[in-house]
Each structure stands twice: as structure tokens, then as C-alpha cells.
N, C-alpha and C positions, 0 to 999 in steps of 0.2 A: 633560786633557781630560773634559767628564763624559763615562758610560758606562752611567749607571744604566737608562737608555731600552732599553739593547740587551741586557739581563737578559731578558726575557721571552722575547722572540727568538731567544736564547741555549735557551732551556730546550723551543722550540716544536719547534728544529731537530735536540735532543738524540736523539731517536726515529730519525734516520736517520746520525747521525757515534756514535752507541754504540762501536762498536768501535774507530773510530780514538782517540776520547774513552779510553777505556779503556788502549787502547795506551800514550798520553802520560801519562795518569795513573801508570800502573805504572815507565813510563820514568822521570817523573820522582819519582819517590818513590824510587826503584832509584839516584837520581843520588846525593838529601840523602842515603841511605844509605850509599854508596860514601862522599860527603864527609866524614860524620864515623868513619867507621871510619880513615881517613887520617889525621883529628885527634888521636883516640885510641886506635887499635886496639885496642881493647874491645869486640868485638860483642854482649856480651851486656849491658855495661853503655848501648850505645849503642840498643839496644833496648828498658832502661827509659826511657831517656834519650826516646826518639819515641813510645813509647805502645802502644796495639794499634792494628798496620797496617791490617787488616779494616775496623775501626770509622773511620778515617779514611778509605778508599776509602771507606764510608757515606754516610758525614757530604759528602765533595765529590759522589757522586750526588746528593744530598738539594739540594747548591747549584745542577746540571746542571741536573735536568729537575722536572716537579711530580710530586711525590711523591704528590698524591692519586690525579693521572692513572697513574703510574708502579702502585700498589698497585691501581687497579681494572683493568688492562691484567691482571696476574697476577692476578687473580680471577677474571677473564672466559677467560685461556685455563685456569684450573682446573678451570672447571666448566663449558666444553667436553670434556675429559678425564676428568670426573666419567661425562656423559653418553652418551660413545663406551663407557664403561662398563658401561653400563645401557639399553643401547639400547631394550629394551620399554619399562622405566617411563620414556622421555623418548619412544616415541611413544606411546604411552598419554597421558599428562601434554600435549603439544603438540598434540596433533589433539585431547583434549577441551578446549583452551584456544581453538582455532582456530575452534571450532565456536561459541561464546561472542563471541567478539572477532568472528569475521567476521558473524554475521547481527547484530551490534548494526552495524556497522562497514557493511553494506548496509543497514541501517532506519534511520542517523542520516545516510545520504546523501539521504535521502526528506524525513526531520525538517530537514532544514537547509535544502535548496531550497525544503521548499512552507511550512515554519511558523517558521523562524527567518530565513532570509537574507529580509531585503527586497524588495517586489515591485521589479520591473527598470524603474522609474521612476522619475521627478525628485519628490525628496522624498516618499515613499510614505507615511511617517508621517500627513501630510496628507489623506489619499485615504479617502473615506467611500462608502459604498453606502447610499441612501437605502433602506427594506424595503420591499416590496410595487411593485406593477406601476402602470404610473397611463397614460390617454391620452394624447397628442401634446398637447392645451389642457392641461393638468394641469400637463404640463412648461412650457410656456410660462410658467404660473402659478408655478410653483417657481422657476423662474429668474429673474421680475422680483418675487418678491415676500423671495427671500430674502438677507438681509443676513449672514450668514455664511459660506457658501459657493458659487461658480461648480459650479454644475452643466450634465449632459450626460447624454443618452439612449442608447441602446446596446442595441438589438431583442436576444434572447435567437439573433435566426439564423432563417435560410429560405432555399429552397433556389434557385438564379438555371442558365437553361441558358446556355451558354457555342456558342451557332453560329459557323460562319466559320474557324474556325482546327483547319481538319482534321476529326476525326472528334467530331460534335455530346457536349460533356460535362455533367455535371451537378456544379456546384458547391455551395456551403455557404457564405454572406454573411452582412453583419448591416448592418439601416440605423441610422443612427445621426445624432446631432444633429453642424453642422459644427464643435460645438468641442471634442468630445471625445479628440480627441489632445493638443490642448494643457493639459483639464484635468487627463488624464490625466501629461502631459510628457513625449510620445515625439512623436517626428517623421519623417517618412519620411526613408531613407536616399538617396531617388534624389526627385526633386521637392517635390512642398508638399503639406499637407495640404487641407483645406476651405477654403474663404474665406467670407467672412459674405454671404449673400443666395445659398451654390447649395444650400439647402435649401427654396426656390420653385421653384412649376412656370416651367418652363420655362428653368431653371441648373442644374437638376441632372441633367444628364444627364453625372455624372461617376464615377470610379470610382477606388479605392485597393487595389491586389494585394497581397499576402503574396510574404515572397519566395522562399517554397517553390515558389506559382504563377508566379512571372516565370521562375524558373530553369526548373522543369520541362513547364511549359507551352508559353511565346515564349520557351524556350533562352536565356534573359538576354539575351535583347536590349537592347541597348544606350540605342536608340532607340524603347522601350516609349514613353515619355514623351509626350505627343502625341497618342497613337495610338485611333485607335476600333475599340471589340471591342463585339460581339452578345451582350445580356444580354436573355434573355427578349422577346426580337424589338425590347427597343431599343439603337440603339447609344450608350455613355457613351465620353468621353474618356477616355484614362489618365493621373491629373494625379503619382502619387507610387507608391513602392514602400516594406512597411516594411519595417524592419527585421529578420534573422533571428532566428529566436525569439518575435518578438510572434505574437500568437496572441486577443488580449482581443476578446471575453468567453469565447472557449473556442475549444480549442483545434483544431475543426472548420475554423474559419473562414478561408476563403482570400480575399475579398474585402467591401468595406465602401463601401457608398454614401449621399450623405445621405438624411436621414428627410423626406421632402419634409412643410414646413409647408405647407397649404392651406387655410385656415379656409371659403373657399365649399363643402369637403365638408363639411356641420358637423358631423354626424347619420354617415355612412358610414365618415370617416376618423381627421375631427379630433377629433371626443371617443368614438366609436363602433369604428373602428379597433382596431391592435393593439394592446396595452399593454404598455408598456415598460418595465427597469427604472429608476432615477436615479441617474449616481454624482456625488460632486463632490469638490471641492478646497475645505479651508478660509482662509479669507481671511489672511492678517496679522492677526496676532493672535487669531483665534477661535480656540476648542478646541470639542473634540466633542459637550461638555455644552451648550455655547451653541445647537450646531447642534440638538442634541437638542430641547433647548428652545424653538424657534421652531418648528417641524415644526409639531405641535396647531393652530396658529392659521391657519399656511397650508392643513392638508387640511380644518379645518372650513370656511375661505372654498371651496376646491376643491368640497366635498361640495354647498355652497351652488350652487353653479354648474354639476353633471350637469344637462344637458335631459332626463333621464328618470331615472325612480325609480331610486333602490338604495339597499342596505341600508343602517339605519341606524346601526350600525357599521363601516361602510367604510374605511376607514384608520385604526382608531382604535387597531392596534398599530404603526404607521409610528414608525419610530425612526432617527437613524442610526446604523449601525456601523463598523469596519475593514473596507476594503476586500478587504484581504489576509484575514479571518475570512469575507468573503463568499466569496471565490474558491476555497477551502480547503473551507467546507461542512460535511458531514458529514464529509470525510474526517480531520480532524481527531481525534476518534473513534477510526477504524479505523488511525492513526498511532500513537499514542499505545497502544492494543489490543498494535500488535506489537510496540512499541518496551519494553512490560512484558515481552511475552513472551520477546524472545531477553537479555532483562536478567535473567529467573530461568535462561535457559537457561545464561547467563554465571554466575550464582551456584551453579548446580549445578554446571558446570564447575569452580568454585572451590574449591567443597567437596572436590569427587570430589579435588581431586590435593594439596589440603590432607591430606587423610587420606592420601593415599597417602605424600606426604613427611614427617606425621606418624611415618608404620610406620618409613619410611627411616633418619629422625629418630634410632630409639631403635637402630639397627642399628648406625648410624655413633656410637657413642656412644665406642666405645671412638678409631677415628679422631680424634674430635674431645677426645678427654682427653689423648692421647699431643700432639699441638698445642699443647694448653695446658701440660702439661709441658715443653715446650721453650722456653715463654715468650710462647705466641700472647695477647692479652688476651681479655677477655670480648667489648668492641667488634671488633676484630679476625672474629673469629671470624663475630661477627654480620654485619657485617660483607659475608663470604665469602658465607654461608648465603643472605643477602639479596641478592646478589651473583649466584646460583646461582640464584633463583625468579625474581627480574625478566628475566634471559635466557632461561630457559625462558619466560615467559610472551611475552616478543619473539620468541621462537621463531613460537611459538600464535602472537602477530599477525600476522608475515610470512605464516602460511600461512593465516591468517584472511581476511587482506587477496585472497588469490585467491581463498579459496572464496566472498567477499563480493561480489566481483566478478561470478561466475557467479549469485550467488543474487540480483543485483539485480536483474536482469529479472523473476525470480518473485516478487519481491514488489512490482514492477512491476506484474505483473498483477492484483494485488487491486486495485486504485483505476479509479477512472474513465480508461477511454482519453481523453476530452475533457477533462480534467484539465488548465489554462495549465502550463507548467513542466514535465510530467511529464517530456516527452524528453527534456528537457537536463541531467534529474541525474543524475550519473555520480560514480565515487570522483576525488575530487580532492584538493587539498593538503590542504584544510579535516578531509575526513575519514580523510586520514591522520595528522595531526595529533590529531586524536581516537583514533583507532585508536594511535597510538603512547603515547599518554597515560594510554588504557585500559589497556593492555596494562603499562605500569610499574604502575600503581595496582594490578593483578590482581595483580601479582607479589608486591607488599609486603602484596597483601591476605593471599593464601593464602599465602606463605612469611614470616610476622610465627610466626605460634606454633609453628611445626616449630625456625624459629633459636632463640627462646626454650628451646626443650627442648634443645636441643644447647649454647646455651650456658651452662646450668647445670649444670655435669659435677662429679662428685665423679670427681675423680683414682683412688683408690685401688680405690672400690666397682667401676668402671665396666674399670678394666685387671683386677680379680680376675675381675670378673663373662664376662671377654672380652666384654663389651657386648652379651652373649643375650637377657640377660633383662631387661627395664626391670621398675623396683620401682617407677613414679610411677602410681598411678591416677587419679590427676586426669588425666594426659594422654590414660590410659585412656578413659576418662568423655566424654573431648572428641570422642574419632577417633567414640566412638558417636554423640554428641550431633548429630556433623557428618553422618551417616550420615543418622541421621533426620531432619533437617534439609533433607538432600537428595533423600529419599522424598517431606519435606511437598511441598516446590516443584514434586516430579511430578507426585503427586498435581494440585495447580493447574494444572499446563498437560493431564496428559490428559482431567482432567474436561473441560474446557475445548475439548480437539478433539473429545470423545465426544458432546459436545453441542451442535458445530458440524457433528460426521458425521453426528448422529440427525435434525438439521433438514433437511441434505442429503439424508438418506435420503428425509425424508417428501414434503422439495416431491417428490423422484423417481415418488411414488407419488399425485403430485397430480393428479386430472383436471384439464386445462385448460378443457375445455368442447368442444374440438372433437379430432380427431386429425389431427397432423399426419405421418404415416406417406406416403412415397412421394408429395408433396405438392411442387412444386417454384416457387418464387415469379421472376418477375421485374419490375423495376421501370420501369414506360412514364414517361418526363416530358415531354410535346408542353409550349409554350410556353401560358398561360393564355389568348391571345388565341384558342386557335384555336377555344376555348369558349365566346367570343360567339354563334357560330353554333352551338346548340346541336346540331343535325341533324349538323354535319361531328363532335363527340367522337363522337356516337353511335354514326356507320355508323364512324368507323374502329378503336372497339373490338369492335363487331359483324363487321365483317370481320375483327380482330385474333384472338378465339376460334374463329370459325370455319374459320379457317386453322391454329391451334393444334392443331385437335384431326382434322386431318388427319394430322399430323406420326408417325409409325410409333410406338410407345412411349406414345400420349400418349391415353388415355381419356377423361378428361374437361377441361373448361376454363369460368375464369370470371375476370371481374374484383371488383377490390376497390379500396375508396380507400384502405383501414387494413389492416394486417398486426396480428393480437396478437399482445402484445410485441413487437415489435419498435421498440427506444426508438429508432432513430436519425431517424426522418420525425414522430414523435407521432402521436397520434390525431386524428382530426377531431373538433371540439366544434360543437354550434350551438342556443344558447337558443332556448326550444321555450315555447308556451301547450300545457297540457293541458286537456282538458276537464273541464268542474266544479271545477279549479284554477286559473283565470284569474286571481284577486285572490291567487294565490300574491308574497309578494315577500321575495328578490330573484325573478327571472325566472328557473326553474328550465333551469339547463344540461344537458344529453346529450350524448351521444358518440351521432355521427352516423355510420352506415355507408351508403354506396355501394356496391352491388351487383348483379350481372345475374345471372340466374335460370342456379341450379347452382348457386353459389356456398355456398350452407349444405351441402346434398347432399355435396355434395366434400369439405365442411369436416366431416361429421357431428355437425355440429350441430342435436339434436333441435326437431320443429316437435311442438309439444306442445297447440297448440291450434289450428284455421281452417285454414286456408292457407298456402303459401308463395307467393315472387313468382313470376310468370310472363311470358312474353312478351308476353302483351297487356297488361301494365299500362307502358305508352309516355307517352310526354309530353304527348298527346292523351287521354289518360284520365281517371275520376276517381282523383286522389291516395288512394293505399295506403302503410302503413306496418306494419312488423314490429314487436312491443316484446319484451322482453326480459323471462325469468317475474318479474323481481324488481324489473324497471320498472311490472309489470302487480299486484305487492303491494301495491309501496309507494301507488301514485294510484289500485287500485282495488281493497282490499281484499273479500274475501267475493263480487267481482262477478265477473262475465264479461267480460271486455277487449274480448274482440271486439267491435267498431262502435261501440266509443268513438273520440276523436277528439284528435288532434296537429297541430300545424302550427308549425312554427319561426314564431318572435316578429314575422318582417316581412311572410308570408303575410300574405293575406286570405284563402284558403280552407282550410278543415279539412281531413284527412287522415283516413280512416278505418283504422281498426286491424283488420287481415282476420288476424291469425297473434301466438302466441303463440311464442316460442324459447328454448330455455336458454341460461342462461347463460355466458359467456365472462369467463375473465382473460385482460382485455386486457393491463393492463400488464403485471403479473409475477405468476408462480406463488402467493404470497402471497396474491395477491388482496386491496391494498393500494392499491383504487383513492381518487383525493381525495375528500373530503368533500364539493366544491363539485359533483364529475360525479355526477347526480343520477338518470340512468338511463342507457338506451339503446336506438338505434329502428335498424330497416335499411331501406334508402329504396331504390325500385330507381331505378337509374343514370340512366336517363331521367328520371327527378322529380328527381332531388338536386338538392340547392342548398348551398352552402357560407356562409359570413358576407356574402360580396360577392356574393351573392343570382348566381352563377354554378355551372356547372356543373364538379366536378371535376376539372382537365385530367391532375392525374401521378394514376397508375394500377398498381395491381398484377396483372400477367397470373398466375395459379395454375394448373396444369395438374397432373393427377394420373397418374401415369407406372407403368408395369405392368412397363416395364423397369428394370434395374440399371445406368442409362449416366447422371444427371441431366447431366452433362457435354455428352454428346452432344447430347440434345435442347435442354439451354439455349443451345448454340452457334444450334443447329437457328433454333429461336425469333429467338434474336438474329437471324440471317441476314434472317429475314422482315421484323418489325420494319423492318429498316432498310432494305429493299425496298419497303418500304409506303410508310414515311416516312423519307429520309435525314434528315431535320435533326432528329431527334428523339431526344435521349439514353436509351441502353438500358443499365440496370446494375443492380446489385445481384440478378448471380440468385445464390440461394441458395436449400435448403431448407428446411422449414419445422420438421423436427426438429433444423436447425441453429441457428436462429433462438429455439426452443425454449430449447433448451443454453445459447446466450449468455446467455438473460436470467437465469439464474443462474451465469454464468460470474465472475463478482466472488465471489461465495460459495462457489461449487467450488474457485476461485485460495485462498481465505483462509483454508477449510478443512483445503485439504490444505498450507499452511503450516502450521497446527498439529498437522496429524498429524505434520510433518516432524517439528516441536519437542518433538512429546512422545512418538517413536521416538528421536529422541536423547537427552531426557530418562531414558528409562524404560534404553537403553542403558548411560548416563553412572550410573547409579544402581546397574543391575546388577554395575556393574564394583565401584562404592564398595563394595558389602555386602561383594562376592568376595574385595576386596583388605582390606577388616577383619576378615572373618571368616578371610582367611587368613592372615593377620598375627597373629590374635589364638591361632589355633592353633599360631601357630611360639613364639608364647610363651610356651603353656600344655605346652609335651611336657614336660616335665619331671612337671605337676600328674597328667595323663595316664596319664602311665606309671605314677603314684602308683596313680592310682584304679583303672588296668587291674591290677596288681601286686596289690591288697587286695580281687578278685573283681569289677567293672568287667565287664559284656559289651561287645562292640563295637555293638550296639544304643544301650546306655544312652549310651557316648562319641557315637554318633551325634543320638541326640537332645538329647544334652545342647548340642551346636555348636549343632543346628537351633533350640532352643531361644535361645540366646542371639541368635540372627540374627533369628527372629520375634517376638524382645523389642522390637528399633530398629526391625525395620518396622510392627509395630504403632503403637510411639510414633509413627511418621511420618505414618504412615496417616491417625490420628487427628488430630495436627496438621495433615495435609495438607487436611481434612476441614471441617474449621473453618476453613481459608482460604478454600478453594472458594467456602464457602457464602458467603462475606463478598464473596469478588471476581466472582463470578461474576452476581452481580444487574448488574454495567455492561455483561454480554453479551448484554443481550434486546432491543437495536437490530437481534442479528443473529441471533436465533432465531425460528422458527416450527414451532410444533406441538409445543414440548418447552418444559416449566418451566425456571426458571434452579437448582432446583435438583430435578429431576429423578431419585425415587429408585431409578430400574431404574441410573441411568450412576453414579450415585455408587456405589451396591454395584456393579456391572460393574467402574468402576477398581480400587475395593479389592480385588475379589478376583484381578485381573490382577496389582498392586502385592506381593501378598502371593505370588502366584505366584512371579514373579520374585526375588523375594527368598528364596524358597524353594528356586528350583533355584540360584540363585546360592551360598548353602551348601552345597549337597550334595558337592560335591567336595572345599571343606574339611574334612566335616564326613564323608567316605568316608577322607581323607587322615589325619585323627587316629583314624580306627579301625583303620587296619595300625601305627598304631604298638608300637614293640616294646619294652615297658616294662626289659628289662634294657640296651639298648640306649642309652635315654633315663637313666634311671637312672645308669649307669655315667658316659657323656660328663656330666652335671651333676656 
């Protein structure tokens, strides 16, 4: 019977039957030995005939087990004993590697989910996004004319009131073409998607829910399909529930409704309503290049069809890009910068551990020489030492995974919260495999040079010198270059952290154009239908302001349709005609603020010329408007803006400019307003109009509080608002200071991450310099003893050691400065008020690194100055 197939299994089970097999082997050899003795009676001759019994046992064991695995297991056990005998070295090395590997694992989990892993749609490589945004009529033309793509439209999102389901709530939803889900290749988990024709008037009263909304608001009701819910006062029938995690086009989206296509509303909706992005799926056999090539001809036809004047270069840059690229947007740059930074931290940790191992390698020369004398070959020694370094790296990797799990949430805070897929990022099997591979590669990287040193032993010299001094100047220089490289990488990280920190400081000193202290905001969001009768909305907010002023602790109250720097709801825009500029092409677009009297005074927005808004500026009085200083300067340079006229593009009557007020940083503290925003105006609420020519229904109540109890005041205002209008959602109770702070939260998180990287790098660099100089002192004990014996003073010795350390530091700082000059230019998008090559930052970081290096040298230098020449010479 052929039993060859059993041999691998026997080798596998050897580990668990070793003692039994050893006993059986000894019994068998003893049996054969006794047989020979009975036959010949000469023990000495028998021993010669049977050969080396121990060698026979080794050969038998090799047949039982996998020899490579046995030796690897032996090497690993020996490495663990070495680590146990050197707990200090093991802890420093493992923690250093944990910082690098943990950070890389956390960032890789983000990169893997957001950049590498395909979108969770059917054949995602065929999905594209058509750049620019388009009216509904343009979408219809695109869909009909494209020969390479199936196209769908999806709005960026808007707000909806959900009423009749307990407390009224405000939801964020998207209006989409009926074929969006089929284009993406995703279908509802329950129910169905939109059907053809459900984008037509009379058939569009349907809605699809997100999984989270279905579970959180409707309790996961299995009978939800077919049920009607009220959104913005319109009853819509639930036809589907999307799968968990689906959140396109934004993580904020909770509902999807059909985008109504109504050509009868030619100007105000079909061509002039909300402009939306387009997404497409390449048809079988079509390529991205073919899709891009057909876009210009379609765009040219759409430009000719526009019923009102548009810019000549409208859509001239339109093209098709991969959908994943569009979903990630500018986050790709942030992720790559983070990945580069944690990579630098890992390189610093590797250089640090390699330097420590190089120091230990020289100390272990006698040990390795004895092993070589006992028969260990160079390959065997190399394998043992590389096993030690890889095992050390795996220990660091295990700690790094734990560290990365906690660090992941910190890294996520540096990215936009509404980024699709961000909430699903986690440390999964792919990340664990990456960390394990990185740990092994790292172990080989930092362990190769020390292993080569130990393997190249001179037995006579090593045993004679007791392994105390190294004669290899090459390896000594290598340690110095490693530490210099470590300092150079540290310089890059610390300079980056310094530039970002200075940016954050500059932003904290920026005047936003208003004073946010002690102001509380509450968002009030009735249905837009409420404002069909303007007097109803005016009465609602007039009464709410009056009652808010009566609350204890409230000194002032006012209403505004938008809040500066509140990125959650966007800013109202209005196309306008400006007196003297009516022939401007295209029509300028302004930020349109709808406010009640008292808003400017409460926010401390200065009135520079003319007058502010008054209670007498009502719906039946002459139209008035305030303009900002930059708007007045742009359109009436060198003139007095008071008495000039502006009107919304669709109005017949001009509005008189009665005041000029200070500029406010509406978008963010950097003042980066989009180029297409040409100015800003404030209108009395009762005279304000949106693009739909109605008063804005959703408003923000702002109150000035004199008491340090915003929570109580917010609850009181909420109670009053609910009493006044029970079906009106009340949400987003925040302080203006928190809103301003949130506007730079991403920058603050990114800066905090880089400061953490910089601190870790500085600590590792300090340990590296200390280890290098400390080891150098131990190796130069004899030399220092000779110097002191012939007259060198303690200060001379201290100067000698400090000079050695500072020489390495200067080399590293010089190399790091050049590297930082080359790399920080990629940070320009993250900087404000500071140049990428800011000389003060570079000088301060250089001085910091020099000081840390000098401090790290102090203890070894002091220890060197305490060397007794007589003792050191006698020991040598």
C-alpha cells in the first residue's frame, strides 16, 4: 500500500507527538544496539558499526518534521528570551514601531475604503460624472443625445419637513431622475426604485427612504411600503427602502424623491430651476475617452437652446471623470498627505530601531563569534538575527493595530463628515493583512544591516576583545547617517506641523466681520407653503422675535435666513441687476441676506454709510437694500453708493441702496468666496425674495444672551416655538462661537494630527541621538581615558561628545531643510496667511531640533566626563 501521501500529515502532527516519538526512537535505537551486542559481544565495535547515534537521531527527526519550521520555532523562542533579557530595549523598539505601523494601518484603512476599494455599485469602473451642473432641460438633452452613456441627474440635496410622525423633524434629501438607481446599479433592499413616468406631474408623489431613517424614525416597520408620509406638506407614498450604507450623493441624504420634469414651467423650473450634477454609466463597449469626445458637441447644442443669455464659455470645460474621483474630491490630497506623513513616522521609527540594533550588534559580537565557533554558518546566524528583528516588528505591529484602532476616529475627524463611505471605514482583514505585511517588511528593512554586521565576525578578534569595542568605522558611520536621516525626516514633519499651526493661529486672529460671542442660533423650518401668504410668515417671525425678547437672559433677538460660516445649509443666492451695470453678462449673482431689524446691531456688523433697516421697511413700503463695502467698491468705485439701485433679476421695481455695511466672511474664515459670487446684499425680511419669488420660510432665530446658560435659553425658545407652531421643526440649537469654531474644525483636526506626528518624530529623534551618543561613549571609553590621562579636562570631554552629536544634528537639519523646501509646496491648499517656505518656521524648527539634539547628548557627555582614566586603561 502506498503511504507516501501520509508523510506531510505525519510531519504536521509531529509537534503534538514529539515526546512520544522521541521515546519510541530511543527504544528502537536501544533495541538495535542490544541486538548487535548479543550478536558480537563487543560494545566498542558495535558503536563504530552503528555510527554516530546522536546524528542518527537528528536525521530521524528531520524525516519526522518540517526542518525549516523547527528551526524557525527555535529562532523565535530564542528571540523571545533575548527580548525578555533586554526589556528596556524591547519596549523602546516595539513602541517606536507601534507608532509607525499603527498610524499607517489607520490611514491605510481610510485609503483602502475611499481610494482603493471600488464604489459599492455594479461595475463601478463604468460610472462617470459629467462635470459642471445643468438645468433639467439640459439633462433631458444630454440623455437623448448621448450615444456612449446612460445618464441620470441627482441634486446635491435640500431640506424636507417630515410631519405627522410624532415630533416634526427636518430631513435632508435629494431629488433624482427616476433612473438614478439603475444607472448606479443599486436597487432598494425593500420595495422598488422609481418607475418610468414617476417624474411627471401627478405621478411624482413617491419617496424612497434610507435604511437609517426607516429604522430610527419608523422603527423598522415592515409595513412601511405603500404608507404615505407628509414631506413639506405633500403626501408621498413610500415605495422603497435603500440598503444599509447607501448614501449617494452625500452621507447626509435620508430620502430620495423624483425630480419633476415639467416643461410647462419653462423658465422658472425646466430651464431656470435648480442646476444639478449628472452621473452616467458607460454603455457596453464604450470608453471614457469616447464619452469625453461627445460632450463638447452636446454642450454646444445645449448652449444654443438656453432661453436666456448665458456666458459664452458656459460648460466649455465640461468633461467626464470617474465617479469615484468625484465622490472623493479634494479629500484625495488630504489622504495622500496623511499617508506620506505616517510613512515618514514609520521611516523614522525604522531608522531609530536600526540604530539601536546596530549598537546591540557590536555588543553581541562575542556571542555570535561563539556560535560561529560551535559550527553555526553565516546563513544560520543571519536567519536567527532577521527572525529577531521581524518578531520585534510583529510585536510592534500588534501594538500598532491597537493604537490604530483608537487613532482611526481621530483621522476620520480630519475629513468631511458627509463624505460617502466614511462612516463604514474600519480596521478589517485587508488592513490587518497590510499591517502584517508592513511589519514583516519593516523587520527586514531595519534588521538587515545589523544582521550583516553580526554575521561578518572575526572569531579571534571578537573573543580576544571580549566584544567590547568595534573596529568597524563603516558601521559607526552608518549609525551616524541613520540618525542624520532620522533628523531630516523629523525636520520635514515638524516644519509641516509648524506651518499648519501658524495657519491655525492666523485664522484664530481673523476678524470674521461680526462678533459671535454670547449669540445663540435656533433654526426654524416651516413648510414653504406657509409663505404663499407673505403676511403669515411675517407674522410668525415677528411674534417669535417678540416672545424671545421676553425670555429671561435674552437681551436682543432677530431673524436671518442664513448664518455666516454655517456650511450645513448653504447660503441664499440671488441673480441681480445693478444700476449702471444692466448690460453685464452674465447676470451677477449675489449672496442674498433676508434679515429683521436688529440683526446687524446684534452681530456687531458695522454700518459704514447711510442707515440700517427699520421696522418701517415693510412689504408695502419702498424697496430698500443694504450692500457690503466690497460690493459698493466693485460696482461704484469712488462714488457714494447711497441712492444707487439694485433689484433681483426677475423684479420690475428697483430697490434703493440705503446703507453700506462691513464685509462678513460668509463661507469661512479664509474668505474664499467662490468667484461667481459677485457681491452681497441684505434685504428686510418682509421684502426679501428667493429664486422662487417667495419669502424664505426656513429662518434662523438669533438671540443675544447675557446669561451663561445657553442650553436653558435654547430649550425655552424651543418650547415657545412649538407652542406657537406645533408642526414646525425646531433644530440646530447652537452658539455662534461653535459655528465659527466648526468652520475650521477640519483644519484644526489636520493640524492636531501633524502636531502629534511631529511630537512622535521628535521623541524618536531624541531617543535616536541619545542612543547613538551613549553607545559612542561606551565604545570610546579607552580613548577618552587616554585623553584624560594626557591632560584633557572634563569640559574638553563634554565638548568633544557634544560636538559629535551636534555634527550629526547639523547634517540632518541641513538635509531636512532642503527636503522640507521641496515637499511643503504640496501644502499650499492647507495654508492661509503663511508661505510654504516661511523663514520664521524653518528657523524655529531648526533651533528646536538643534536644542533637542544637544539635550539628548548631555547625559552621555556628562557620563563621559566622569570616566576614571586609570580604571578604563586597566580594563582595556
